[in-house]
C-alpha positions as CSV (number, residue, x, y, z in Angstrom):
1,X,-26.5,-31.2,-15.4
2,X,-26.9,-31.6,-11.6
3,X,-26.2,-35.4,-12.0
4,X,-23.0,-34.6,-13.9
5,X,-21.7,-31.8,-11.6
6,X,-22.5,-33.4,-8.3
7,X,-22.2,-37.2,-9.1
8,X,-20.2,-37.9,-12.3
9,X,-17.6,-35.2,-12.0
10,X,-16.7,-35.9,-8.4
11,X,-16.2,-39.6,-9.1
12,X,-14.1,-38.8,-12.1
13,X,-11.8,-36.5,-10.1
14,X,-11.5,-38.9,-7.2
15,X,-10.8,-41.8,-9.5
16,X,-8.0,-39.8,-11.1
17,X,-6.8,-38.9,-7.6
18,X,-6.4,-42.6,-6.6
19,X,-5.2,-44.0,-9.9
20,X,-2.9,-41.0,-10.6
21,X,-1.1,-41.4,-7.3
22,X,-0.5,-45.1,-8.0
23,X,0.8,-44.3,-11.5
24,X,3.0,-41.5,-10.2
25,X,4.5,-43.6,-7.5
26,X,5.1,-46.5,-9.9
27,X,6.7,-44.5,-12.8
28,X,8.0,-41.3,-11.3
29,X,9.4,-42.0,-7.8
30,X,12.3,-39.6,-8.3
31,X,9.8,-36.8,-9.2
32,X,7.8,-37.5,-5.9
33,X,9.2,-34.3,-4.3
34,X,8.5,-30.7,-3.6
35,X,11.5,-29.6,-5.6
36,X,12.7,-27.5,-2.8
37,X,14.0,-24.0,-3.7
38,X,15.4,-23.1,-0.3
39,X,18.9,-22.7,-1.7
40,X,17.7,-19.9,-4.0
41,X,15.9,-17.8,-1.3
42,X,15.4,-18.3,2.4
43,X,14.1,-15.1,3.9
44,X,10.6,-15.1,2.5
45,X,10.4,-18.8,2.7
46,X,11.0,-18.8,6.4
47,X,8.0,-16.5,6.8
48,X,5.6,-17.8,4.2
49,X,6.1,-21.6,4.5
50,X,5.2,-21.9,8.3
51,X,2.1,-19.6,7.8
52,X,0.9,-21.6,4.9
53,X,1.6,-25.1,6.2
54,X,0.2,-24.6,9.7
55,X,-2.7,-22.7,8.3
56,X,-3.6,-25.4,5.8
57,X,-3.3,-28.1,8.5
58,X,-5.9,-26.1,10.5
59,X,-8.1,-25.8,7.4
60,X,-7.8,-29.6,6.7
61,X,-8.9,-30.6,10.2
62,X,-11.7,-28.0,10.1
63,X,-13.0,-29.7,6.9
64,X,-12.7,-33.1,8.5
65,X,-14.9,-32.0,11.4
66,X,-17.3,-30.0,9.3
67,X,-17.8,-32.4,6.4
68,X,-17.0,-35.8,8.0
69,X,-18.8,-35.5,11.4
70,X,-22.6,-35.4,11.3
71,X,-24.4,-32.7,13.0
72,X,-26.2,-35.2,15.3
73,X,-22.8,-36.4,16.7
74,X,-21.7,-33.0,17.9
75,X,-25.2,-32.4,19.5
76,X,-24.8,-35.8,21.2
77,X,-21.7,-34.7,23.0
78,X,-23.2,-31.4,24.1
79,X,-21.9,-29.0,21.5
80,X,-24.7,-26.7,20.6
81,X,-25.1,-25.4,17.0
82,X,-24.3,-21.9,18.1
83,X,-21.1,-23.0,19.8
84,X,-20.1,-25.1,16.8
85,X,-20.5,-22.2,14.4
86,X,-18.6,-19.8,16.7
87,X,-15.7,-22.2,16.9
88,X,-15.8,-22.9,13.1
89,X,-15.9,-19.2,12.4
90,X,-13.2,-18.1,14.8
91,X,-10.7,-21.0,14.3
92,X,-11.6,-21.4,10.6
93,X,-11.1,-17.7,9.8
94,X,-7.8,-17.6,11.6
95,X,-6.5,-20.7,9.8
96,X,-7.8,-19.5,6.5
97,X,-6.2,-16.1,6.9
98,X,-2.9,-17.6,7.8
99,X,-3.1,-19.9,4.8
100,X,-3.9,-17.0,2.4
101,X,-1.2,-14.8,3.8
102,X,1.4,-17.6,3.7
103,X,0.4,-18.5,0.1
104,X,0.6,-14.9,-1.0
105,X,4.1,-14.6,0.3
106,X,5.1,-17.9,-1.4
107,X,3.6,-16.9,-4.7
108,X,5.3,-13.5,-4.5
109,X,8.6,-15.1,-3.7
110,X,8.2,-17.6,-6.6
111,X,7.4,-14.8,-9.0
112,X,10.0,-12.2,-8.0
113,X,13.0,-14.5,-7.3
114,X,14.6,-15.4,-10.6
115,X,16.0,-18.9,-9.9
116,X,12.8,-19.9,-8.1
117,X,10.6,-18.7,-11.0
118,X,12.8,-20.5,-13.5
119,X,12.3,-23.7,-11.6
120,X,8.5,-23.3,-11.7
121,X,6.8,-25.6,-14.1
122,X,3.6,-25.1,-16.0
123,X,1.8,-27.6,-13.8
124,X,3.0,-25.7,-10.7
125,X,1.3,-22.5,-12.1
126,X,-2.0,-24.4,-12.8
127,X,-1.8,-25.9,-9.3
128,X,-1.4,-22.5,-7.6
129,X,-4.4,-21.2,-9.5
130,X,-6.7,-24.0,-8.3
131,X,-5.3,-24.1,-4.8
132,X,-5.6,-20.4,-4.3
133,X,-9.2,-20.4,-5.7
134,X,-10.2,-23.2,-3.3
135,X,-8.7,-21.5,-0.3
136,X,-10.1,-18.0,-1.1
137,X,-13.6,-19.4,-1.9
138,X,-13.6,-21.3,1.3
139,X,-12.6,-18.3,3.4
140,X,-15.2,-16.1,1.7
141,X,-17.9,-18.7,2.4
142,X,-16.9,-18.9,6.0
143,X,-17.0,-15.1,6.5
144,X,-20.1,-14.4,4.3
145,X,-22.2,-17.1,5.9
146,X,-21.9,-15.5,9.4
147,X,-25.3,-13.8,9.1
148,X,-26.7,-16.3,6.5
149,X,-29.3,-18.9,7.2
150,X,-27.7,-21.7,5.1
151,X,-26.5,-24.6,7.2
152,X,-23.9,-26.4,5.1
153,X,-23.8,-29.3,7.6
154,X,-27.3,-30.2,6.4
155,X,-26.4,-29.7,2.7
156,X,-22.8,-29.8,1.5
157,X,-21.7,-32.1,4.3
158,X,-24.4,-34.7,3.6
159,X,-23.6,-34.6,-0.1
160,X,-19.9,-35.0,0.5
161,X,-20.3,-38.0,2.9
162,X,-22.8,-39.5,0.4
163,X,-20.1,-39.7,-2.3
164,X,-18.1,-42.2,-0.2
165,X,-21.2,-44.1,1.1
166,X,-22.7,-44.3,-2.4
167,X,-25.8,-42.5,-1.1
168,X,-25.9,-39.6,-3.6
169,X,-27.7,-36.3,-3.0
170,X,-27.1,-34.0,-6.0
171,X,-30.2,-32.1,-5.1
172,X,-28.5,-30.8,-1.9
173,X,-25.7,-29.2,-3.8
174,X,-28.0,-27.8,-6.5
175,X,-29.8,-25.9,-3.7
176,X,-26.6,-24.7,-2.0
177,X,-25.5,-21.0,-2.4
178,X,-23.3,-20.3,-5.4
179,X,-20.1,-19.8,-3.3
180,X,-20.4,-23.3,-1.9
181,X,-21.0,-24.8,-5.3
182,X,-18.0,-23.1,-6.8
183,X,-15.9,-24.2,-3.8
184,X,-17.0,-27.8,-4.2
185,X,-16.3,-27.9,-8.0
186,X,-12.9,-26.3,-7.8
187,X,-11.9,-28.6,-4.9
188,X,-12.9,-31.6,-6.9
189,X,-10.9,-30.4,-9.9
190,X,-7.9,-29.9,-7.6
191,X,-8.2,-33.5,-6.4
192,X,-8.0,-34.5,-10.1
193,X,-4.9,-32.4,-10.6
194,X,-3.2,-33.4,-7.4
195,X,-1.3,-36.5,-8.5
196,X,0.5,-34.6,-11.3
197,X,1.8,-31.7,-9.1
198,X,4.2,-31.2,-6.3
199,X,1.3,-31.7,-3.9
200,X,2.1,-35.4,-3.8
201,X,4.6,-34.7,-1.1
202,X,1.7,-34.5,1.3
203,X,1.8,-38.3,1.3
204,X,5.5,-38.6,2.0
205,X,6.8,-39.2,5.5
206,X,10.6,-39.2,6.2
207,X,10.5,-42.5,8.0
208,X,13.7,-43.6,6.4
209,X,15.6,-41.1,8.5
210,X,14.9,-43.2,11.6
211,X,16.8,-46.2,10.2
212,X,19.3,-44.5,7.8
213,X,22.9,-45.2,8.6
214,X,25.2,-42.3,9.7
215,X,27.0,-40.4,7.0
216,X,30.7,-40.3,7.7
217,X,32.5,-37.0,7.0
218,X,36.3,-36.8,7.0
219,X,38.0,-33.6,8.0
220,X,40.6,-32.1,5.8
221,X,42.2,-30.0,8.5
222,X,46.0,-29.9,8.7
223,X,45.9,-31.8,11.9
224,X,44.3,-34.8,10.2
225,X,47.1,-35.0,7.6
226,X,49.8,-36.4,9.9
227,X,52.1,-35.5,12.7
228,X,53.6,-32.6,10.9
229,X,52.3,-29.5,9.2
230,X,52.9,-29.7,5.5
231,X,55.1,-27.0,4.1
232,X,54.0,-24.6,1.4
233,X,54.9,-25.6,-2.1
234,X,56.0,-29.0,-3.5
235,X,57.0,-31.9,-1.3
236,X,59.3,-34.8,-2.2
237,X,57.2,-37.9,-3.0
238,X,59.8,-40.3,-1.6
239,X,60.8,-41.9,-4.9
């Protein structure tokens, strides 16, 4: 079971992540979008969207540092373990809280605004469940591990980097606390779902705006119709 959960399952999800994006881009370019609902409701969106997106960016870079950078590297540049955990807890908790609050506002908006809810697909609902679970589990692990003696940088981080280096350590995850195990499993499942949801817009950059030609708009004011102001009613056509 450990081999399946911490070796086979991650590779299945990551393979679907890569192949699924290639398939989606090849066969569903017009669906590669967030399906914006700003026209339906803007007040809650202006509050929830920045909170969620700036928060998730902070969470992302926190994971890049925590999972991708070995503990020995931060020690080598003079960052003690205590300082690292203090920064991870303070910044991580702040980013996680902003993400959770922003996501709660967006889900509330989607559920209570009729047109927005009508535009919500079944896959959107599944995606929100997995995304919310990953974020909440990660925040709980951050807060609950304050007084704990588990060092995820010697366990979860080594396992995660080993997946990409083909140096597998399923035993490290089997010994991790349950919260970290659930977080890892749900995150991998989210990677597998990713290509088939609106999350694909993460890999879109509006570079075309830099080279797109101007759009010409023509005014329909009376001044643009000629040297005289047209009279009300019918005018003689000249025939």
